[in-house]
N, C-alpha and C positions, 0 to 999 in steps of 0.2 A: 472670396475664395471658396473653392469646392473641396470637399475631403481629398480628392484625387490630387489637386494642386498641393495641398498640404503634405500628402505623402511624398510628392515630388521634391518638395523643399527639404524634406527630411532624408531624402536620397533613397526612397523605396519606389519599386516599380508600381506601374499603374494598376496592375492586377492583384496587389498585396492583399486586398481585403475581398476580392470576389470570391464568389461560391462558398461562403462561410456557412450558409443555411444547411440544414438537413431536412428534405422533405418528408422522410419516413423514418425517424430516429428509431433506433432499436432499444429494447428494454435496459440494456448495458448502458447505451449512452445516456438514457434518461435517468438512470441510477447513478451514474458517474457525476452528471451534472447536478443532480439533487444533493449529492455529497459536498460538491463544491460549493453551492450556494448555501447550504447549512452551515459549512465551515465559515464562509465569509460572514454570514448572519451573526454567528456567535463572536466572531473576532470583533466585528464592527459594533455590533450591539446596539443598531438603530431601530430593528425590526423585532417584534415579538412573535411574529408568525412566520413559518416555514413556507416556502414556496410549493404550491401544489403541483400535483404531476401536469395538470392541464397547463398551467403557466410556464413550466419548464419546456413542455412540447412547443408551445406557442413561441417561446423565446428561440428554441432550436430552429424553427422554420425561417426565423429572420433574427439573427443574433446580434444585429447592430442596428444603429440609426445613425444619420448624419451627426447628431449631436454627440453621440457616444464616440464616434470616429474623430470628430474635432478635439474631444477631450484626450483621446488616445494620443494623436499626433502633438497636441499642445503639451502633454507630460511626458513626451518621448525626447529622445536626443537624435541629432542628425547622424545617420549611419556613416557617412564619408568622414565625419569629424572623430567619430570612435575609431574608425580603421586607422586614421592617421595618427592619433595619439597611442594607440596600442602598437603599430609599427614603430614609433619612436621608443617605446618602452622595451620592445624587443631589441631593436638595435643598440639601445644603450646597454642593455644586459649582456649582449653578445660582445660589445667593446670592453665591458668590465671583466668578462671571463677571459679575454684573450690576454 
């Protein structure tokens, strides 16, 4: 299966992960993602070194791979199922309120 097929099975459109990269990231973008990566590093505690600016810019050019997309879809939930369950909760809450 391709990542696009996995997205379809989860109820997402084909274009969901298109154009995530940033060819010329601004300094603000780099600073934002440096903070995100640093927070992640401290919470997870698996790396002793922070990501360099060069590593962050490289990642921003192509922020995902097929492997990371497979992981994302595998750890996700099917959107139509979530919508169905939430609609049931809303309907039940409305009936209870009446």
